[in-house]
Phi, psi and omega in degrees: 000127185287174186289320178297316176295323171305309178302319180290326176298314186292320175304315170302313179297310172312311176305336186257007184257126176253001192266107183298326182297306182307307186305315176298326179299314187294316184294317180297316172312305183295315182301324183294318182276336185216126174229142173299141179302128176235127185301114179295150186263128177252147169291166179294319181299327181286318188294321175301320176295312178305306181301312176298323185284328173283333174290325176292325186286324184285343173267011182061023182260090180195171174253148172277174174302317184293320178298314189294326183292325181290326178287319177298316176298317176308307181296321186285328178291341175081000000 
């Protein structure tokens, strides 16, 4: 059964269920797997760190992934 067919089958099945407890269980399962995007609330400290990081990046003060990997490899080798 394809994903689209499965979704259609589930929609039809849910439409025919009148058991509130069972429907709430299904809802909890769906809520656990999927939640709409919510903007995270950041603390003042987090906002300050983001601003500082953006400033560093704009000034070219950052490492590329390759540079960071080389530093980590060197550190791990002792």
